[in-house]
Every structure is written in C-alpha cells, then in structure tokens.
C-alpha positions in Angstrom: 31.5 -55.2 -103.6 29.7 -57.9 -101.9 27.4 -59.5 -104.5 24.7 -62.1 -103.6 24.7 -64.7 -106.4 21.7 -67.1 -106.6 22.2 -70.2 -108.7 26.2 -69.6 -107.7 27.1 -73.3 -107.7 25.5 -74.0 -111.3 26.9 -74.1 -114.6 26.8 -70.5 -115.4 27.1 -69.4 -111.6 30.4 -70.9 -111.2 31.8 -69.1 -114.2 30.3 -66.1 -112.8 31.5 -66.7 -109.2 35.1 -66.9 -110.5 34.6 -63.7 -112.7 33.5 -61.6 -109.8 36.3 -62.9 -107.5 38.9 -62.3 -110.2 38.0 -58.6 -110.4 38.0 -57.8 -106.6 34.5 -58.5 -105.7 33.2 -60.7 -102.7 30.6 -63.1 -103.4 27.6 -64.6 -101.2 26.4 -67.5 -102.9 23.0 -69.2 -102.4 23.4 -72.8 -101.4 20.5 -75.2 -101.3 22.4 -78.2 -99.8 25.9 -79.1 -98.4 27.2 -80.0 -101.7 26.5 -76.6 -103.1 28.1 -74.9 -100.0 31.2 -76.7 -100.3 31.6 -76.0 -104.0 31.3 -72.3 -103.1 33.6 -72.3 -100.2 36.2 -74.4 -102.4 35.8 -71.5 -105.0 36.2 -68.7 -102.4 32.8 -67.6 -102.0 30.7 -67.6 -98.8 27.8 -69.9 -99.0 24.3 -68.6 -97.9 21.9 -71.4 -97.2 18.5 -71.3 -98.8 16.8 -71.8 -102.0 14.8 -70.2 -104.4 11.4 -70.7 -103.0 12.7 -69.8 -99.4 11.7 -66.1 -99.7 13.1 -65.0 -96.3 16.5 -66.6 -97.1 16.7 -64.5 -100.5 15.6 -61.4 -98.6 18.3 -61.9 -96.0 21.0 -62.6 -98.8 20.1 -59.5 -100.8 20.1 -57.3 -97.8 23.6 -58.3 -97.0 24.7 -57.3 -100.3 25.8 -54.5 -102.3 24.3 -55.8 -105.6 22.5 -59.3 -106.8 23.2 -61.6 -109.8 20.1 -63.9 -109.9 20.8 -67.0 -111.9 18.9 -69.7 -110.3 15.8 -71.1 -111.9 13.7 -74.1 -111.5 14.2 -76.2 -114.5 10.9 -78.1 -114.5 9.3 -78.1 -117.9 6.3 -80.5 -116.8 5.2 -77.2 -114.6 6.7 -74.4 -116.4 4.0 -72.1 -114.8 5.3 -73.0 -111.4 8.7 -72.3 -112.4 8.1 -68.9 -113.7 5.7 -67.8 -111.0 8.5 -69.1 -108.1 11.1 -67.0 -110.2 9.0 -63.9 -110.3 8.2 -64.0 -106.7 12.0 -64.5 -105.8 12.9 -61.3 -108.1 10.2 -59.1 -106.4 11.4 -60.3 -102.8 14.9 -59.4 -103.4 13.8 -56.0 -105.3 11.7 -55.1 -102.2 15.0 -55.3 -99.9 17.0 -53.5 -102.5 14.3 -50.8 -103.0 15.7 -47.0 -102.6 19.3 -47.9 -102.6 20.2 -47.7 -106.2 21.9 -51.1 -106.1 22.2 -53.5 -108.9 19.7 -56.5 -109.5 21.1 -58.3 -112.4 18.7 -61.3 -113.7 19.1 -64.1 -116.5 16.6 -64.6 -119.2 16.5 -65.9 -122.6 16.7 -64.9 -126.1 14.2 -67.8 -127.0 11.4 -65.7 -125.6 11.9 -63.3 -128.7 9.7 -63.7 -132.1 11.2 -66.1 -134.3 12.5 -65.8 -137.8 13.7 -62.4 -137.5 16.8 -60.6 -136.0 16.0 -59.9 -132.4 17.9 -57.0 -130.7 17.9 -55.5 -127.3 15.0 -53.5 -128.0 12.8 -56.4 -129.2 9.6 -57.1 -127.2 9.4 -61.0 -126.3 6.5 -63.0 -127.3 3.7 -63.5 -124.8 1.3 -66.0 -126.5 3.9 -68.9 -126.4 4.5 -71.9 -123.9 7.6 -69.9 -122.9 5.6 -66.5 -122.8 5.5 -66.8 -119.0 9.3 -66.2 -118.7 8.9 -62.5 -119.7 7.0 -61.9 -116.4 10.5 -62.0 -114.7 11.7 -59.4 -116.8 8.7 -57.2 -116.6 9.1 -57.5 -112.7 12.7 -56.1 -112.9 11.8 -53.4 -115.3 9.2 -52.4 -112.8 11.2 -52.6 -110.0 13.8 -50.2 -111.6 11.3 -47.7 -112.4 9.2 -47.7 -109.2 11.5 -48.6 -106.4 14.9 -47.0 -107.2 16.9 -50.1 -108.1 19.4 -50.3 -110.9 17.8 -53.6 -112.3 18.8 -55.1 -115.8 18.0 -58.2 -117.6 20.2 -60.6 -119.5 19.1 -62.7 -122.4 21.0 -65.8 -122.7 21.1 -67.9 -125.9 19.6 -71.2 -125.8 23.2 -72.8 -125.8 25.6 -71.3 -123.5 28.3 -73.6 -124.4 31.7 -74.5 -122.6 33.3 -77.2 -120.5 30.6 -79.1 -118.2 27.9 -78.1 -120.4 24.6 -80.0 -119.7 22.3 -77.9 -121.4 20.3 -78.0 -124.8 22.7 -79.2 -127.3 23.8 -82.1 -125.2 20.3 -82.8 -123.9 18.8 -82.8 -127.6 21.8 -84.8 -129.2 21.5 -87.2 -126.2 18.0 -87.7 -126.8 18.4 -88.4 -130.5 21.6 -90.4 -130.2 19.5 -92.9 -128.4 17.4 -93.3 -131.4 20.5 -93.8 -133.8 20.1 -90.9 -135.9 20.7 -87.0 -135.4 18.1 -84.8 -137.1 17.4 -81.4 -138.3 13.9 -80.0 -139.2 13.6 -79.1 -142.8 16.5 -77.7 -144.4 18.2 -77.1 -141.2 18.7 -73.5 -141.8 17.1 -72.4 -138.6 19.5 -70.5 -136.5 20.5 -70.5 -132.9 22.4 -67.7 -131.3 25.6 -68.5 -128.9 27.7 -67.6 -126.2 30.6 -69.2 -124.3 30.0 -69.5 -120.5 33.0 -67.5 -119.7 32.1 -64.6 -122.0 28.6 -64.7 -120.5 30.2 -64.2 -117.1 32.1 -61.1 -118.2 28.8 -59.9 -119.4 27.0 -60.4 -116.1 29.7 -58.5 -114.1 29.8 -55.6 -116.6 25.9 -55.3 -116.1 26.5 -55.4 -112.2 29.2 -52.8 -112.5 27.7 -50.3 -114.9 24.5 -51.6 -116.4 21.7 -48.9 -116.9 18.4 -49.3 -114.7 15.8 -51.0 -116.7 18.2 -52.2 -119.5 18.1 -55.4 -121.6 21.2 -57.0 -122.6 21.7 -59.7 -125.1 24.6 -62.3 -124.3 25.3 -63.0 -127.8 28.5 -63.6 -129.3 27.4 -65.4 -132.6 24.3 -64.1 -134.1 23.0 -67.3 -135.4 24.6 -70.9 -136.0 22.4 -73.1 -138.5 21.1 -76.1 -136.8 22.2 -78.3 -139.6 25.8 -77.4 -138.8 25.4 -78.2 -135.3 24.0 -81.7 -136.2 26.6 -82.3 -138.7 29.5 -81.8 -136.2 27.8 -83.8 -133.6 27.2 -86.7 -136.1 30.5 -86.8 -137.3 32.3 -87.0 -133.9 29.8 -89.6 -132.8 29.6 -91.4 -136.1 26.0 -91.4 -136.4 23.9 -90.5 -139.5 22.3 -86.9 -139.8 19.2 -86.5 -141.9 16.4 -84.1 -142.3 12.9 -84.6 -140.5 9.6 -83.0 -140.2 8.6 -80.9 -137.1 5.8 -83.3 -136.3 8.1 -86.3 -136.4 10.7 -84.7 -134.1 8.2 -83.4 -131.6 6.6 -86.9 -131.3 10.0 -88.1 -130.8 11.5 -86.0 -128.3 8.6 -83.7 -127.0 9.2 -80.0 -126.1 12.7 -80.2 -127.1 11.4 -80.5 -130.8 10.0 -77.3 -130.7 13.4 -75.8 -129.3 15.3 -77.6 -132.1 13.3 -76.3 -135.0 13.4 -72.7 -133.6 14.8 -69.9 -135.6 16.2 -67.4 -133.3 18.8 -65.1 -134.7 19.8 -62.5 -132.3 22.3 -59.5 -132.1 24.5 -58.5 -129.1 25.9 -55.3 -130.8 24.1 -53.0 -128.6 25.1 -54.7 -125.7 28.8 -54.9 -126.7 28.8 -51.3 -127.4 27.1 -49.9 -124.4 29.1 -52.1 -121.9 32.3 -52.7 -123.7 31.7 -56.1 -123.8 33.9 -58.2 -126.1 33.4 -61.7 -126.4 36.7 -63.5 -127.0 36.3 -67.2 -126.2 36.2 -70.2 -128.6 32.9 -70.4 -131.0 30.3 -73.0 -130.8 31.3 -75.3 -133.8 34.8 -75.1 -132.8 34.1 -75.9 -129.1 31.8 -78.7 -130.2 34.3 -80.4 -132.6 37.0 -80.1 -130.1 35.5 -80.7 -126.7 32.0 -82.3 -126.5 32.3 -85.6 -128.4 35.7 -87.4 -127.4 36.5 -89.6 -124.8 34.4 -89.5 -121.6 32.2 -87.0 -122.9 31.0 -89.3 -125.9 29.8 -92.1 -123.3 26.9 -90.2 -122.3 25.5 -90.4 -125.8 25.9 -94.2 -126.1 
C-alpha cells in the first residue's frame, strides 16, 4: 500500500514511517522544507513537497495514495483557533479526494479532549466548551467523511505524553519551564493522572488502523490508563536533583500559563477496546521507567539547566 503521511518527518511521524516500511508499505511523506525531505529520503520514504495549509499539495498527495495517515498539526497555542481551522480544512480536502474509494484516512487527535476526572473510553464524547474544544472539529470531519463520502476514516486519540527517544513534548516542555524556576511542582495532592503510550507502540496502532480500522471508529492509543503527576515529577526531580513540592493551580498557571492547566488535568483513559478490536498489544517500556532511564541523564539533562 502506498501511504501518504503528513507530519512524516516529525517525532511520531518518523516512527510511523519506519513501522509502515518495515511491514511492506511504501510511504509518500509530506515535506515542508528541504531538511524534512532529506530526513524522509534517508528513511526510505518518498518526499512530497508542501505543507498543511497548501491544500492543493495535500490533494495531490492523497490522490496518489492508497491511504492517508494525517499527523501534521500547527502547534501554535497562541492562535489555537487557526491551528484547528487549518487542520479541519486539510482533512476535508484529503477526504474530498478519497471520496467513494473506501480508502483509509487515519488522523491523530488527543485524549485531553475528553471530560476530566472520569475514565474515558473510545465511546466517550469530547468536551466542547473548553479551550481545546475546537480540536474535536477535526474528528467530526473524519466521522462525517466516513459516513457521507465512502471513506474508511478513523481517529486515534494520543495521550498528553507520547514518550520515547527524542521526546520534546509535554513532559520535557513542562519540566523545562519549571526547572528554570528551581522547583518542580504538582497541583494539590498530585494524584491527577495522565494516560501514556510509547511512540513506537503508537506507530503500530496507526498502521493497524490503516490496515483494518473500521470506518468512523475512534481508537485510544493508551498503554497505561493513568500515571499520577506526582510520580512523574518525583522521578524528574530525583534525576535533576531539584526539589518537588505541591502548589496551587492558580500559582502554577501564573507561572507557566496554559501548560499549568495541562499539568493539573486528570485524564485517565482506557485503550482496552482499541486493543481488543485491532489486536494492538503495547510492549514498549512504560513511562516512569523511561523517564528514569532515558530523559534526564547526560546531554538530555543539559536542556533543563
């Protein structure tokens, strides 16, 4: 199968590209610059020049392919509305090209869009009245395209931490901001939970959804249902030799802005239905062990100082 992958040169994208290639697929990867094109070529993929807001390039890529995995997203939290609008437009454009073919269109979403404080499942409806509520519009577009246009679309919800080698996501970002202030913190008792998945396990799930996912399905890329934030900060604090203490939500938000709300989110999520339906079996190292072994030693520790 020739698969058009957006975000192919990114952190998760590179893992997905390798997973696809190792299982006999060919990859056409969206490349927004020469550096990305070189990365994809070295990996064994074919670069396709364009970007997320170049609608015609997306249509050309999707038209050539037997299926699409959409991972690209504009990570600009200062204009999140624009990021979400661009994402939905990209999905609709690729869906238009795939209409009537029954070909797969698999997109990335997030578990953080689900209601907080209760165990979310694949059947849980996302929140709409939050700062991140607009992200649900992308998933809505996939469900609509699947129902109305004969496309085998599915949505994969990624946890707030998709951990692994070269991670520059939520945990490194939040720990980095707090480390510069000299103290790592959690909110309240720190028992709010984050689901987790390793990037290599997530890559397997994207392949499985591409190969045999059901039209209109939601899949949760969750290996661990919920790791307490206090445990995460304790591991980071020990490795970085920084104090770890409780703080109020107000003070944390005042100190690190929007990331403070994310730090305090209680987002337990189940991936049991996904594992059962697709035969997905996460097998990589779990989060706390990964943090302990790989995140805060040697060169990786320098960025927190």
